[in-house]
FIRO-19804 format. One line per field, with one value per atom (N, C-alpha, C): x, y, z negated; residue in one letter; residue number from 1. Coordinates in pm, 1 decimal, padded with zeros to 6 digits. Layout:
BEGIN
c1	(X/...);
c2	(Y/...);
c3	(Z/...);
code	(A/...);
pos	(NUM/...);
This chain:
BEGIN
c1	(-04324.3/-04381.7/-04401.2/-04389.5/-04408.5/-04553.3/-04571.7/-04707.7/-04795.3/-04736.8/-04815.7/-04856.6/-04768.8/-04802.5/-04914.1/-04905.1/-05012.3/-05145.1/-05143.2/-05266.5/-05328.9/-05248.2/-05302.3/-05290.2/-05203.3/-05184.6/-05169.0/-05072.5/-05051.7/-04986.4/-05013.5/-04946.2/-04799.8/-04716.5/-04576.8/-04570.0/-04470.8/-04454.3/-04306.6/-04278.9/-04141.4/-04102.0/-04193.9/-04161.9/-04272.1/-04232.1/-04323.6/-04291.5/-04387.8/-04369.5/-04402.4/-04318.7/-04339.7/-04324.3/-04382.7/-04368.6/-04474.8/-04459.6/-04556.5/-04692.5/-04797.6/-04932.6/-04973.1/-04907.1/-04934.9/-04902.1/-04821.0/-04779.9/-04841.7/-04942.7/-04994.5/-05044.9/-05090.9/-05134.4/-05016.0/-04898.3/-04778.0/-04727.2/-04768.5/-04722.8/-04778.9/-04895.2/-04962.8/-04871.0/-04795.3/-04705.3/-04595.6/-04537.7/-04431.9/-04486.3/-04601.7/-04663.4/-04692.6/-04744.5/-04775.4/-04650.3/-04540.3/-04414.3/-04363.1/-04367.0/-04319.1/-04404.4/-04535.6/-04624.6/-04610.0/-04591.5/-04571.0/-04443.2/-04348.1/-04223.1/-04238.3/-04359.4/-04384.7/-04361.5/-04342.9/-04319.2/-04451.0/-04459.3/-04574.7/-04542.1/-04636.8/-04612.2/-04717.8/-04670.7/-04758.6/-04746.9/-04858.2/-04858.0/-04925.3/-04902.7/-04985.6/-05132.3/-05222.3/-05365.2/-05400.1/-05425.3/-05452.2/-05588.7/-05672.2/-05802.3/-05791.5/-05671.6/-05653.6/-05678.1/-05785.3/-05822.1/-05884.3/-05802.9/-05850.6/-05830.3/-05934.1/-05921.9/-05883.2/-05752.4/-05700.1/-05744.4/-05768.3/-05806.9/-05947.4/-06030.9/-06168.1/-06186.4/-06077.4/-06084.2/-06037.2/-06097.4/-06040.4/-05909.2/-05827.9/-05692.4/-05691.4/-05783.0/-05787.0/-05820.1/-05915.6/-05950.5/-05833.4/-05767.4/-05654.1/-05542.1/-05513.4/-05407.7/-05446.0/-05571.5/-05616.0/-05606.0/-05649.6/-05642.7/-05498.3/-05416.0/-05274.8/-05209.4/-05240.2/-05186.1/-05223.8/-05350.0/-05396.1/-05314.3/-05301.6/-05229.6/-05082.1/-05020.1/-04878.9/-04860.4/-04938.9/-04924.1/-04951.2/-05051.6/-05084.8/-04966.8/-04905.6/-04795.4/-04667.3/-04648.6/-04535.6/-04549.4/-04671.9/-04695.2/-04657.6/-04693.8/-04657.5/-04506.3/-04436.6/-04290.2/-04229.1/-04279.2/-04226.8/-04249.4/-04358.2/-04392.3/-04330.4/-04251.5/-04191.5/-04041.7/-03986.4/-03842.8/-03760.7/-03821.3/-03747.6/-03841.8/-03783.0/-03857.7/-03817.8/-03917.4/-03894.3/-03959.6/-03879.7/-03930.8/-03945.4/-04068.7/-04096.7/-04089.5/-03971.1/-03944.6/-03933.1/-04048.6/-04056.6/-04040.3/-04021.9/-04009.9/-04140.4/-04126.7/-04241.3/-04196.2/-04277.9/-04247.3/-04111.3/-04077.7/-03950.2/-03829.1/-03851.3/-03740.6/-03729.9/-03623.7/-03605.6/-03587.7/-03647.2/-03630.5/-03688.9/-03797.9/-03859.5/-03887.7/-03851.4/-03884.4/-03938.2/-04065.5/-04129.9/-04113.2/-04174.6/-04162.1/-04210.9/-04330.2/-04381.8/-04290.7/-04242.5/-04156.9/-04024.0/-03972.6/-03850.4/-03874.2/-03991.4/-04023.3/-04030.6/-04088.4/-04100.1/-03962.8/-03877.1/-03740.4/-03668.6/-03684.9/-03621.4/-03674.1/-03805.2/-03861.8/-03799.3/-03787.6/-03723.4/-03581.3/-03510.5/-03373.3/-03370.1/-03459.0/-03466.5/-03504.8/-03596.7/-03638.8/-03537.1/-03425.2/-03316.2/-03359.0/-03436.6/-03480.1/-03390.1/-03353.6/-03282.0/-03374.6/-03318.7/-03395.7/-03350.4/-03447.1/-03420.1/-03490.6/-03419.4/-03478.4/-03491.5/-03610.5/-03631.1/-03547.3/-03540.1/-03467.1/-03362.4/-03262.4/-03157.0/-03210.6/-03140.2/-03176.2/-03051.3/-03077.2/-02967.0/-02938.5/-02836.3/-02795.4/-02879.7/-02941.2/-03020.9/-03148.6/-03216.8/-03339.4/-03308.8/-03377.0/-03359.5/-03256.9/-03191.7/-03102.4/-02992.5/-02926.5/-02815.6/-02865.8/-02980.5/-03034.5/-03069.6/-03133.5/-03172.6/-03048.4/-02953.2/-02833.6/-02751.0/-02760.3/-02685.5/-02737.9/-02860.7/-02918.1/-02881.8/-02794.7/-02734.2/-02834.0/-02925.5/-03017.0/-02944.8/-03000.9/-02955.1/-03035.1/-02966.0/-03033.8/-03044.6/-03168.2/-03195.3/-03186.7/-03184.0/-03181.1/-03288.9/-03408.6/-03523.5/-03529.1/-03431.1/-03421.9/-03488.1/-03617.8/-03693.3/-03649.4/-03597.3/-03548.5/-03431.8/-03352.6/-03240.7/-03293.2/-03402.0/-03463.3/-03515.6/-03582.6/-03638.6/-03527.0/-03416.2/-03302.6/-03249.7/-03233.0/-03181.3/-03277.7/-03407.4/-03507.0/-03509.4/-03498.0/-03499.3/-03372.6/-03259.9/-03135.7/-03145.5/-03223.8/-03233.5/-03352.6/-03425.7/-03541.9/-03498.3);
c2	(-03984.1/-03887.2/-03954.7/-03877.1/-03924.2/-03969.5/-04085.1/-04138.6/-04050.7/-03978.9/-03891.3/-03765.3/-03715.8/-03601.0/-03640.0/-03759.1/-03807.1/-03813.1/-03862.6/-03881.4/-03748.1/-03652.7/-03528.9/-03408.0/-03414.3/-03310.5/-03168.9/-03151.5/-03017.6/-02927.1/-02799.0/-02702.0/-02694.1/-02646.6/-02623.3/-02513.4/-02522.8/-02423.4/-02398.1/-02288.2/-02257.9/-02331.4/-02335.0/-02387.4/-02480.8/-02596.1/-02683.8/-02665.9/-02614.8/-02591.3/-02717.9/-02752.4/-02869.7/-02827.9/-02904.0/-02877.2/-02950.6/-02949.1/-03013.4/-02946.1/-03026.3/-02971.9/-02894.7/-02918.4/-02842.7/-02695.1/-02662.7/-02524.5/-02463.9/-02527.0/-02478.3/-02334.7/-02288.4/-02148.7/-02053.3/-02096.2/-02012.1/-02004.6/-02099.0/-02099.9/-01982.8/-01930.7/-01826.2/-01707.1/-01664.6/-01551.2/-01583.5/-01702.6/-01743.9/-01750.3/-01812.8/-01824.1/-01685.0/-01596.6/-01460.4/-01386.4/-01399.1/-01334.3/-01389.8/-01522.3/-01584.5/-01542.9/-01542.5/-01504.8/-01357.0/-01272.3/-01129.6/-01106.8/-01197.7/-01189.1/-01248.8/-01293.9/-01347.0/-01495.7/-01566.3/-01711.0/-01787.6/-01899.5/-01988.9/-02093.9/-02115.2/-02201.7/-02310.6/-02433.9/-02545.4/-02570.9/-02601.3/-02639.9/-02776.0/-02841.0/-02958.8/-02915.2/-03009.1/-02980.2/-02908.4/-02778.2/-02698.5/-02726.0/-02799.3/-02836.6/-02962.2/-03022.3/-03144.0/-03109.8/-03164.4/-03143.6/-03274.7/-03375.8/-03511.2/-03547.4/-03599.0/-03654.7/-03801.4/-03824.9/-03957.6/-04062.7/-04023.3/-04118.7/-04174.3/-04103.6/-04149.6/-04227.1/-04258.1/-04338.5/-04479.9/-04576.7/-04710.7/-04712.3/-04812.0/-04814.5/-04808.0/-04879.2/-04880.0/-04740.6/-04671.1/-04534.8/-04439.4/-04452.1/-04364.5/-04384.2/-04507.6/-04536.5/-04482.4/-04499.3/-04447.8/-04295.6/-04228.0/-04081.2/-04033.4/-04095.3/-04057.5/-04078.3/-04188.6/-04216.1/-04106.4/-04065.1/-03959.3/-03831.8/-03788.1/-03664.1/-03674.4/-03788.4/-03807.1/-03803.2/-03880.6/-03884.1/-03748.1/-03677.7/-03545.8/-03450.3/-03451.7/-03358.2/-03404.0/-03532.5/-03579.6/-03529.7/-03523.9/-03468.0/-03320.2/-03247.1/-03105.2/-03087.4/-03171.6/-03163.8/-03191.0/-03294.2/-03328.8/-03216.6/-03141.5/-03034.9/-02900.3/-02896.9/-02771.6/-02768.9/-02649.0/-02632.2/-02652.5/-02631.1/-02639.8/-02678.1/-02724.9/-02762.9/-02668.3/-02609.0/-02526.3/-02593.2/-02621.4/-02682.6/-02574.2/-02550.8/-02457.7/-02537.1/-02545.7/-02630.8/-02546.8/-02526.2/-02450.5/-02544.3/-02488.2/-02569.2/-02643.5/-02768.0/-02850.1/-02948.2/-02967.5/-03060.9/-03030.4/-02902.8/-02863.3/-02886.0/-02928.1/-02954.9/-02841.4/-02760.9/-02653.4/-02711.9/-02645.6/-02690.1/-02827.7/-02859.9/-02993.5/-03039.5/-03163.7/-03230.3/-03368.0/-03388.3/-03516.1/-03617.1/-03731.1/-03841.6/-03805.0/-03745.8/-03709.7/-03610.5/-03511.7/-03410.7/-03472.0/-03564.8/-03634.6/-03708.6/-03769.5/-03835.6/-03733.8/-03616.5/-03513.7/-03458.2/-03438.5/-03393.6/-03497.0/-03623.3/-03730.6/-03733.8/-03713.3/-03708.6/-03594.2/-03477.6/-03365.0/-03398.7/-03466.2/-03508.1/-03605.3/-03702.7/-03800.8/-03732.7/-03635.2/-03562.2/-03455.2/-03448.3/-03354.2/-03208.4/-03180.4/-03043.9/-02987.7/-02861.2/-02801.2/-02797.8/-02822.4/-02829.1/-02715.2/-02640.4/-02528.6/-02552.8/-02532.4/-02538.2/-02395.4/-02357.6/-02222.1/-02196.2/-02295.3/-02281.0/-02391.2/-02364.6/-02464.3/-02581.3/-02691.4/-02810.4/-02863.1/-02936.9/-03002.5/-03137.8/-03200.9/-03331.3/-03444.2/-03418.9/-03522.8/-03551.6/-03655.5/-03694.7/-03732.5/-03667.0/-03694.2/-03601.0/-03518.4/-03415.2/-03466.2/-03572.2/-03624.9/-03667.9/-03735.5/-03779.8/-03660.1/-03561.4/-03442.9/-03370.2/-03345.6/-03271.6/-03345.7/-03479.1/-03555.9/-03532.8/-03479.5/-03449.9/-03308.8/-03242.9/-03114.5/-03001.3/-02978.6/-02865.5/-02733.2/-02628.0/-02492.5/-02444.8/-02402.0/-02355.5/-02204.1/-02153.7/-02012.1/-01931.1/-01998.0/-01928.2/-01820.4/-01855.0/-01765.7/-01658.1/-01652.5/-01546.7/-01591.2/-01568.1/-01609.3/-01530.8/-01407.8/-01327.8/-01396.4/-01471.0/-01545.5/-01647.3/-01715.6/-01811.1/-01737.9/-01625.9/-01549.4/-01508.4/-01459.9/-01420.0/-01537.8/-01652.2/-01769.8/-01818.2/-01815.7/-01860.0/-01766.9/-01638.7/-01543.1/-01553.5/-01586.5/-01606.2/-01726.4/-01826.6/-01951.4/-01954.9/-01846.0/-01844.1/-01835.9);
c3	(00056.2/-00036.5/-00172.8/-00275.2/-00411.6/-00433.8/-00495.4/-00512.8/-00600.4/-00696.4/-00782.3/-00706.3/-00620.1/-00536.6/-00440.4/-00382.6/-00293.7/-00366.9/-00489.5/-00566.6/-00607.3/-00657.1/-00714.1/-00621.9/-00522.0/-00421.4/-00480.3/-00571.0/-00625.4/-00520.8/-00532.2/-00447.2/-00488.4/-00398.7/-00432.0/-00537.7/-00624.6/-00731.6/-00755.3/-00821.1/-00858.4/-00986.0/-01082.4/-01214.6/-01263.8/-01316.1/-01388.8/-01536.8/-01610.6/-01753.1/-01830.1/-01926.5/-02011.0/-02156.9/-02245.5/-02387.7/-02466.3/-02596.5/-02684.4/-02670.3/-02654.6/-02641.8/-02767.1/-02878.3/-03000.7/-02982.1/-02882.5/-02858.5/-02732.8/-02677.5/-02548.9/-02556.9/-02672.0/-02685.0/-02669.1/-02708.3/-02696.5/-02553.3/-02468.3/-02330.5/-02250.6/-02291.9/-02214.0/-02188.2/-02289.1/-02271.6/-02169.9/-02179.3/-02087.3/-01944.8/-01928.7/-01795.9/-01740.2/-01823.5/-01781.4/-01733.5/-01806.0/-01768.6/-01635.6/-01621.2/-01497.4/-01378.2/-01396.5/-01285.7/-01251.6/-01352.0/-01327.0/-01246.0/-01259.4/-01182.6/-01042.5/-01009.7/-00875.8/-00861.0/-00972.4/-00966.3/-00979.0/-00909.9/-00918.4/-01024.7/-01116.9/-01232.6/-01241.9/-01260.6/-01294.4/-01444.2/-01508.2/-01649.6/-01662.9/-01776.8/-01804.0/-01806.8/-01806.1/-01808.1/-01938.8/-01930.6/-02050.2/-02109.5/-02037.7/-02093.4/-02178.8/-02179.7/-02261.0/-02406.9/-02458.9/-02598.1/-02646.4/-02654.4/-02679.6/-02826.8/-02886.6/-03021.6/-03003.4/-02995.9/-02964.0/-03064.7/-03188.5/-03293.6/-03273.2/-03196.3/-03174.9/-03044.5/-02978.6/-02856.6/-02886.6/-02818.0/-02832.0/-02754.3/-02778.5/-02722.7/-02569.7/-02505.8/-02358.4/-02304.9/-02367.8/-02325.6/-02345.6/-02458.7/-02489.3/-02387.0/-02354.0/-02256.2/-02118.8/-02077.1/-01947.7/-01941.2/-02046.0/-02049.3/-02047.9/-02129.6/-02136.5/-02000.1/-01933.7/-01801.5/-01703.2/-01705.1/-01616.2/-01638.9/-01763.4/-01793.9/-01755.2/-01781.8/-01747.2/-01595.4/-01521.8/-01376.1/-01313.2/-01363.8/-01308.8/-01325.5/-01442.5/-01462.4/-01392.0/-01375.4/-01294.4/-01150.7/-01100.3/-00966.7/-00964.4/-01069.5/-01078.7/-01077.8/-01151.5/-01158.9/-01021.5/-00954.8/-00822.2/-00721.3/-00737.4/-00642.9/-00679.5/-00785.7/-00833.3/-00804.5/-00804.6/-00781.1/-00907.3/-01025.0/-01151.4/-01264.2/-01374.2/-01494.3/-01607.3/-01672.0/-01789.9/-01909.4/-02011.5/-02133.8/-02239.6/-02281.5/-02391.3/-02520.8/-02572.9/-02689.1/-02815.9/-02877.6/-03001.7/-03121.6/-03236.6/-03358.4/-03385.7/-03427.0/-03464.6/-03571.0/-03670.7/-03780.2/-03843.1/-03850.3/-03909.5/-03821.4/-03698.3/-03604.9/-03502.7/-03511.5/-03412.5/-03272.4/-03173.3/-03034.4/-03008.9/-03075.3/-03069.9/-02926.9/-02899.9/-02774.1/-02808.2/-02777.4/-02807.7/-02695.4/-02715.0/-02620.4/-02480.7/-02470.5/-02338.2/-02268.1/-02342.3/-02281.9/-02238.6/-02316.7/-02275.4/-02143.1/-02128.1/-02000.9/-01887.1/-01914.2/-01810.9/-01771.8/-01871.3/-01842.8/-01756.2/-01792.1/-01716.1/-01573.1/-01556.5/-01421.1/-01342.0/-01404.4/-01337.7/-01296.7/-01383.0/-01354.1/-01235.6/-01237.0/-01128.2/-00996.3/-01003.0/-00883.5/-00843.3/-00914.5/-00885.0/-00899.4/-01003.1/-01034.2/-01143.5/-01136.0/-01248.7/-01370.3/-01485.7/-01609.8/-01700.5/-01750.9/-01840.0/-01972.8/-02082.1/-02215.5/-02265.4/-02307.1/-02356.5/-02481.0/-02568.8/-02694.7/-02708.2/-02788.4/-02809.8/-02891.5/-02883.9/-02961.2/-03030.6/-03136.9/-03205.7/-03144.1/-03190.3/-03138.7/-03199.2/-03315.2/-03380.6/-03301.7/-03338.5/-03267.9/-03124.4/-03031.8/-02888.3/-02823.5/-02905.6/-02853.8/-02764.2/-02804.0/-02723.7/-02585.2/-02581.7/-02452.9/-02364.4/-02423.6/-02347.4/-02296.2/-02383.8/-02344.8/-02240.3/-02238.8/-02139.0/-01997.6/-01985.3/-01854.1/-01807.1/-01882.1/-01846.2/-01822.9/-01916.9/-01899.5/-01921.6/-01866.7/-01894.6/-02015.7/-02118.4/-02239.5/-02232.0/-02236.6/-02216.8/-02346.1/-02460.6/-02590.4/-02598.9/-02551.0/-02559.4/-02452.1/-02363.3/-02262.0/-02131.5/-02121.7/-02003.5/-01879.4/-01899.9/-01786.3/-01716.3/-01790.7/-01731.2/-01629.0/-01664.0/-01570.9/-01447.8/-01468.7/-01357.0/-01260.9/-01315.1/-01230.9/-01149.8/-01215.5/-01144.9/-01038.4/-01067.3/-00969.7/-00848.6/-00871.2/-00761.1/-00676.1/-00738.0/-00663.0/-00571.3/-00611.4/-00535.3/-00439.8/-00427.4/-00336.1/-00193.1);
code	(M/M/M/N/N/N/R/R/R/F/F/F/V/V/V/E/E/E/K/K/K/F/F/F/Q/Q/Q/P/P/P/D/D/D/A/A/A/A/A/A/D/D/D/V/V/V/A/A/A/L/L/L/C/C/C/G/G/G/S/S/S/M/M/M/A/A/A/H/H/H/K/K/K/A/A/A/R/R/R/W/W/W/A/A/A/E/E/E/V/V/V/V/V/V/S/S/S/I/I/I/L/L/L/R/R/R/A/A/A/A/A/A/G/G/G/L/L/L/V/V/V/V/V/V/H/H/H/T/T/T/P/P/P/D/D/D/L/L/L/T/T/T/E/E/E/N/N/N/V/V/V/D/D/D/W/W/W/D/D/D/N/N/N/L/L/L/D/D/D/E/E/E/A/A/A/E/E/E/A/A/A/I/I/I/D/D/D/K/K/K/K/K/K/N/N/N/Y/Y/Y/F/F/F/I/I/I/E/E/E/R/R/R/H/H/H/L/L/L/A/A/A/N/N/N/I/I/I/A/A/A/A/A/A/S/S/S/K/K/K/A/A/A/V/V/V/L/L/L/V/V/V/C/C/C/N/N/N/Y/Y/Y/E/E/E/K/K/K/N/N/N/G/G/G/E/E/E/P/P/P/G/G/G/Y/Y/Y/I/I/I/G/G/G/T/T/T/N/N/N/V/V/V/L/L/L/M/M/M/E/E/E/I/I/I/T/T/T/A/A/A/G/G/G/Y/Y/Y/I/I/I/Y/Y/Y/D/D/D/K/K/K/P/P/P/I/I/I/Y/Y/Y/L/L/L/L/L/L/N/N/N/S/S/S/I/I/I/G/G/G/I/I/I/E/E/E/G/G/G/R/R/R/G/G/G/R/R/R/E/E/E/V/V/V/L/L/L/S/S/S/L/L/L/R/R/R/P/P/P/V/V/V/I/I/I/L/L/L/N/N/N/G/G/G/D/D/D/I/I/I/D/D/D/K/K/K/L/L/L/I/I/I/E/E/E/M/M/M/M/M/M/K/K/K/E/E/E/N/N/N/K/K/K);
pos	(1/1/1/2/2/2/3/3/3/4/4/4/5/5/5/6/6/6/7/7/7/8/8/8/9/9/9/10/10/10/11/11/11/12/12/12/13/13/13/14/14/14/15/15/15/16/16/16/17/17/17/18/18/18/19/19/19/20/20/20/21/21/21/22/22/22/23/23/23/24/24/24/25/25/25/26/26/26/27/27/27/28/28/28/29/29/29/30/30/30/31/31/31/32/32/32/33/33/33/34/34/34/35/35/35/36/36/36/37/37/37/38/38/38/39/39/39/40/40/40/41/41/41/42/42/42/43/43/43/44/44/44/45/45/45/46/46/46/47/47/47/48/48/48/49/49/49/50/50/50/51/51/51/52/52/52/53/53/53/54/54/54/55/55/55/56/56/56/57/57/57/58/58/58/59/59/59/60/60/60/61/61/61/62/62/62/63/63/63/64/64/64/65/65/65/66/66/66/67/67/67/68/68/68/69/69/69/70/70/70/71/71/71/72/72/72/73/73/73/74/74/74/75/75/75/76/76/76/77/77/77/78/78/78/79/79/79/80/80/80/81/81/81/82/82/82/83/83/83/84/84/84/85/85/85/86/86/86/87/87/87/88/88/88/89/89/89/90/90/90/91/91/91/92/92/92/93/93/93/94/94/94/95/95/95/96/96/96/97/97/97/98/98/98/99/99/99/100/100/100/101/101/101/102/102/102/103/103/103/104/104/104/105/105/105/106/106/106/107/107/107/108/108/108/109/109/109/110/110/110/111/111/111/112/112/112/113/113/113/114/114/114/115/115/115/116/116/116/117/117/117/118/118/118/119/119/119/120/120/120/121/121/121/122/122/122/123/123/123/124/124/124/125/125/125/126/126/126/127/127/127/128/128/128/129/129/129/130/130/130/131/131/131/132/132/132/133/133/133/134/134/134/135/135/135/136/136/136/137/137/137/138/138/138/139/139/139/140/140/140/141/141/141/142/142/142/143/143/143/144/144/144/145/145/145/146/146/146/147/147/147/148/148/148/149/149/149/150/150/150/151/151/151);
């Protein structure tokens, strides 16, 4: 068994949602649509509201470790990974460092990876695209159809 699943014991889910925490308010609509379609969804810890600048380095690393391990457990316990990659800092389809790690975990755990929005080749794009995600171009219904076909 996966050590993160052992530690956090998440329930099985259809989809593990990933994305920049700067967009967590936008995830509510996606989660609502997926759940209305009968899918079980894991998200990162939505209570995460940490002022990282006011923590000493050891505290920041410990907190970050907790959040990363918890969501890796969610990914391992899910059938697929959905990345809600909205524009950030002027970069369409933004994927940050944590999300790249989560995508990689999904790839290692042999989970299908879905990107809500397309990404460019610049930045981390080449690395992400090399893991062969399905790009939904904003069409969440496409994911729902694929998930229901594979149930």
